[in-house]
C-alpha positions as a printed Julia matrix, in Angstrom:
129×3 Matrix{Float64}:
  2.98  170.19  283.19
  5.51  173.17  284.05
  4.36  172.56  287.88
  5.35  168.6   286.97
  8.62  169.48  285.03
  9.56  171.9   287.77
  8.88  169.45  290.7
 10.68  166.21  288.94
 13.44  168.33  288.6
 13.52  169.75  292.35
 13.26  165.6   293.78
 15.26  164.91  291.22
 17.95  167.59  292.35
 17.17  166.55  296.12
 17.98  163.26  295.67
 21.35  163.95  294.29
 21.75  166.18  297.23
 21.46  163.47  299.57
 24.31  161.65  298.66
 26.55  164.37  298.94
 25.82  165.11  302.53
 30.11  166.09  303.34
 31.2   163.14  305.1
 34.21  161.54  303.63
 35.24  158.06  303.84
 39.03  157.41  304.94
 40.86  154.54  303.29
 44.15  153.72  304.82
 46.38  151.09  302.09
 49.12  149.57  303.49
 51.96  147.93  301.21
 55.22  146.93  302.71
 57.02  147.59  299.09
 56.52  151.06  299.57
 58.01  151.02  302.74
 61.34  150.04  300.66
 60.7   152.85  298.64
 59.86  155.63  300.96
 63.05  154.65  303.13
 65.48  154.69  299.99
 63.5   157.94  298.84
 64.31  159.75  301.96
 67.83  158.82  302.01
 67.98  160.16  298.62
 66.45  162.97  299.49
 68.91  163.74  302.7
 71.72  163.33  300.9
 70.68  165.6   298.26
 69.73  168.01  300.92
 73.85  167.71  302.5
 75.05  167.73  298.82
 73.22  171.23  298.54
 74.03  172.33  301.56
 77.68  171.29  301.25
 78.3   172.79  297.42
 76.57  176.16  298.99
 79.12  176.11  302.12
 81.55  175.56  299.82
 80.94  178.02  297.19
 80.63  180.76  299.71
 83.85  179.88  301.22
 85.9   180.06  298.33
 84.45  182.18  295.91
 83.41  185.1   298.39
 79.86  185.3   296.72
 76.34  185.51  298.55
 74.61  182.54  299.47
 71.43  183.82  297.72
 73.29  184.83  294.36
 73.69  181.07  294.13
 71.62  179.02  292.23
 71.79  174.96  292.95
 69.72  172.17  291.09
 70.2   168.39  291.77
 68.31  166.17  289.41
 68.14  162.78  289.04
 69.14  159.77  291.83
 72.38  158.94  293.5
 73.19  156.35  290.65
 73.07  159.06  287.98
 72.67  162.83  289.17
 73.04  165.89  287.36
 74.11  168.93  289.4
 73.21  172.56  287.75
 75.0   175.9   289.67
 73.97  179.12  288.6
 75.61  182.51  289.44
 75.58  185.65  288.44
 76.66  187.12  284.93
 78.78  189.99  286.66
 81.03  187.91  288.7
 84.44  187.13  287.94
 85.03  183.93  288.73
 86.18  180.86  286.9
 83.91  178.2   285.83
 86.61  175.43  286.71
 86.71  176.52  290.02
 83.11  175.73  290.44
 83.88  172.77  288.66
 85.91  171.74  291.28
 83.85  172.82  294.55
 81.0   170.85  292.92
 83.32  167.48  292.25
 84.69  168.24  295.93
 81.22  168.37  297.29
 80.03  165.41  295.97
 83.07  163.12  296.91
 83.07  164.76  300.88
 79.33  163.82  301.28
 79.1   160.31  299.45
 82.09  159.72  301.97
 79.94  161.02  305.05
 76.89  159.19  303.84
 78.65  156.16  302.56
 76.99  156.42  298.83
 78.55  154.96  296.26
 78.73  157.51  293.08
 80.49  156.84  289.99
 81.89  160.05  288.62
 80.86  158.78  284.51
 77.28  159.09  285.95
 77.63  162.56  287.21
 76.61  165.63  285.0
 77.98  169.23  286.24
 76.56  172.34  284.48
 77.62  175.88  285.33
 75.88  178.56  284.21
 75.77  182.21  284.54
 72.1   184.26  285.01
């Protein structure tokens, strides 16, 4: 009886393992709508990357802060975005200067990238860490 149970278990296991032979099936899905979304997403990512670089360059130039000590986070879309800038607590820099730098950087990058951004849809947050 025990031999039968063991043999049944071995047989069942080997049947299951034969189906898992390691070959993978690759399926490629093509959707023309996704291509449009990808183009829009990549242009937004490009815009945000240029905006972040511009903000960092302006901050280091105007405040003499080290590039590595400033943290920038950009969230949202080109239509509605939130920009957060953090800098060390011990630095004596006016927060309104950071606010102005971010606003000027957004205007500069949106002009060069030909993007229309409404000022009322932008949230800027300045923090010390």
